[in-house]
C-alpha positions as CSV (number, residue, x, y, z in Angstrom):
1,M,26.2,-5.2,-36.4
2,I,27.7,-2.6,-39.5
3,F,25.1,-2.7,-41.7
4,A,21.1,-3.6,-41.3
5,H,20.8,-7.0,-41.7
6,D,19.6,-7.2,-45.1
7,T,22.3,-5.4,-46.6
8,E,24.7,-7.7,-44.7
9,V,23.3,-10.4,-46.7
10,A,23.2,-8.8,-49.9
11,L,26.4,-8.1,-49.0
12,S,27.3,-11.4,-48.4
13,A,25.7,-12.6,-51.4
14,A,27.2,-10.5,-53.7
15,A,30.8,-11.5,-52.5
16,A,29.7,-15.1,-53.2
17,L,28.0,-14.8,-56.1
18,V,31.3,-13.3,-57.5
19,N,33.4,-15.7,-56.6
20,T,31.6,-18.5,-58.3
21,G,33.6,-17.3,-61.3
22,R,37.0,-16.1,-60.2
23,G,40.0,-19.0,-60.0
24,G,39.8,-20.3,-63.2
25,T,36.6,-22.9,-61.9
26,E,33.0,-22.4,-63.1
27,R,31.2,-22.9,-60.3
28,L,27.9,-22.1,-61.7
29,P,28.0,-24.5,-64.5
30,D,24.6,-25.5,-64.8
31,V,20.8,-24.7,-64.3
32,A,21.1,-27.1,-61.1
33,A,24.1,-25.1,-59.7
34,L,22.5,-21.6,-60.1
35,D,19.2,-22.9,-58.4
36,Q,21.7,-24.4,-55.9
37,F,22.9,-21.3,-55.2
38,V,19.7,-19.4,-54.8
39,A,18.4,-21.5,-52.2
40,D,21.6,-21.2,-50.2
41,W,21.0,-17.7,-50.5
42,G,17.2,-17.4,-49.8
43,W,16.1,-15.5,-53.1
44,T,12.6,-15.3,-53.4
45,G,10.9,-14.5,-56.4
46,G,10.2,-16.1,-60.3
47,R,12.4,-18.1,-61.3
48,T,12.8,-19.2,-65.8
49,H,15.4,-22.2,-64.8
50,D,16.9,-22.1,-68.1
51,Q,20.2,-21.4,-69.7
52,A,19.2,-17.7,-70.3
53,E,18.8,-16.9,-66.1
54,L,22.3,-18.6,-66.0
55,L,24.0,-16.8,-68.3
56,A,22.4,-13.0,-67.5
57,V,23.9,-14.6,-63.3
58,R,27.4,-14.8,-64.9
59,R,27.4,-12.0,-67.0
60,L,26.3,-9.6,-63.9
61,R,29.4,-11.5,-62.0
62,P,32.2,-9.2,-63.5
63,R,30.4,-5.7,-63.0
64,L,29.5,-6.4,-59.5
65,E,33.5,-7.8,-59.1
66,R,34.5,-4.3,-60.4
67,L,33.0,-3.0,-56.7
68,W,36.1,-4.4,-55.3
69,D,38.8,-2.3,-57.3
70,M,36.4,0.8,-58.0
71,T,36.8,4.2,-56.3
72,E,34.1,5.7,-54.5
73,D,32.8,8.0,-57.2
74,E,33.4,4.9,-59.7
75,A,31.4,2.5,-57.3
76,A,28.8,5.0,-56.8
77,G,28.4,5.2,-61.1
78,L,28.2,1.5,-61.3
79,V,25.2,1.6,-58.4
80,N,23.3,4.5,-60.3
81,T,23.6,2.9,-63.4
82,L,22.1,-1.0,-61.7
83,L,19.5,1.1,-59.8
84,R,18.5,2.9,-63.5
85,E,18.8,-0.4,-65.5
86,A,16.4,-1.7,-63.1
87,N,13.6,1.4,-62.7
88,A,14.4,0.6,-59.3
89,L,11.7,1.1,-57.0
90,P,12.7,1.1,-53.1
91,Q,10.0,-1.0,-51.1
92,L,9.9,-2.1,-47.9
93,V,8.4,-5.4,-48.1
94,K,7.7,-8.0,-45.3
95,H,8.1,-12.1,-46.3
96,D,8.9,-15.2,-45.3
97,S,11.2,-14.8,-41.8
98,W,12.0,-11.6,-42.8
99,D,11.4,-8.4,-41.0
100,Y,10.3,-5.1,-43.1
101,H,13.5,-4.9,-45.6
102,L,14.1,-3.1,-48.4
103,H,13.9,-4.6,-52.4
104,A,13.4,-2.3,-55.1
105,T,12.4,-4.7,-57.9
106,P,9.1,-6.5,-58.6
107,P,8.6,-10.4,-57.3
108,D,8.2,-11.4,-60.9
109,A,11.9,-9.3,-62.0
110,P,14.4,-11.5,-63.8
111,L,16.4,-13.3,-61.5
112,A,20.3,-11.3,-62.9
113,E,17.8,-7.6,-62.5
114,R,16.9,-8.6,-58.9
115,M,20.3,-9.8,-57.8
116,A,21.7,-6.0,-59.1
117,V,19.7,-4.4,-57.4
118,E,20.0,-5.9,-54.1
119,A,23.6,-5.9,-54.7
120,A,23.4,-2.4,-56.1
121,M,21.0,-1.1,-53.0
122,A,23.4,-2.9,-50.2
123,F,26.5,-1.4,-51.8
124,S,24.7,2.0,-52.0
125,D,25.2,1.8,-47.9
126,V,28.4,0.8,-48.3
127,I,29.4,3.9,-49.8
128,R,27.9,6.2,-47.9
129,T,28.8,5.2,-45.1
130,R,32.4,5.6,-46.7
131,Q,33.2,1.5,-45.8
132,L,34.6,0.5,-48.9
133,G,37.6,-0.6,-47.1
134,R,35.4,-3.5,-46.0
135,L,35.6,-4.6,-49.5
136,R,38.9,-7.5,-49.4
137,L,40.5,-10.2,-51.1
138,C,41.4,-12.7,-49.4
139,A,45.1,-13.2,-47.2
140,A,45.5,-16.6,-48.8
141,D,48.1,-16.9,-50.9
142,D,46.3,-19.9,-53.1
143,C,43.1,-18.4,-53.1
144,G,41.4,-15.2,-55.3
145,N,38.4,-14.8,-53.6
146,V,36.8,-11.2,-53.0
147,H,35.0,-11.3,-49.4
148,V,33.6,-8.5,-47.5
149,D,34.6,-7.8,-43.9
150,L,32.3,-6.8,-41.6
151,S,33.7,-7.4,-38.7
152,K,33.3,-4.4,-35.4
153,N,37.1,-4.4,-35.6
154,R,38.2,-4.5,-39.7
155,S,40.0,-7.4,-39.3
156,R,38.4,-10.3,-41.2
157,R,41.0,-11.5,-43.8
158,F,40.2,-14.4,-45.4
159,C,37.0,-14.9,-47.3
160,S,36.4,-18.5,-45.0
161,T,37.6,-20.5,-42.1
162,A,38.7,-22.9,-44.1
163,C,41.4,-20.3,-45.8
164,A,42.0,-18.7,-42.5
165,N,43.0,-22.4,-41.5
166,R,45.2,-23.8,-44.1
167,T,47.1,-20.4,-44.0
168,N,47.5,-20.7,-40.4
169,V,48.3,-24.4,-40.0
170,A,51.0,-23.6,-43.1
171,A,52.7,-20.8,-40.8
172,Y,52.9,-23.0,-38.1
173,R,54.0,-25.6,-40.0
174,T,56.4,-23.1,-41.0
175,R,57.7,-22.2,-37.9
176,Q,57.9,-25.7,-36.3
177,S,60.4,-26.8,-39.5
178,A,62.5,-23.6,-38.0
179,R,62.8,-24.6,-34.9
180,S,63.1,-28.2,-35.1
181,A,66.2,-27.8,-38.0
182,P,70.0,-28.4,-37.0
183,P,71.8,-25.6,-36.3
184,A,73.8,-24.3,-39.4
185,R,77.8,-25.3,-39.3
186,L,80.3,-22.3,-39.5
């Protein structure tokens, strides 16, 4: 583990949130999709389950997406802005199946604000440990998703096993095709 468990989950959730708006397909088209995203990532706390909440979460995505292209100083500035806007006050909490971890907003804060602060807290660890190089774009030619390389040896290139498998199968087929092609005539 490179970072604390809650930091790794928050980084992965931030990447997943950013990816819901990439590639020309809206993956948070309605409140039901947001409800599913929240359930999939285990977000706790109050919700309004309305269009305003959905729009606030969508507005957060491009702000977080910028972190994948920022310098250390730029990223620190954005993290500080996100924390300042929410009046974040870090506290150790324990709930559900989670042991002690940091929360910096009250459970009744708006969902988008809690998402922003969780991401900011996680990215603060990335910045402090000089690990911005772990923020990557998927190496698959047909994918534009972002991901966080949490592997020990910094070798993760793809956002998912689906992208890795698709790329590896295509490369295999290309090699096989080249082997079975008739020799060139002179």
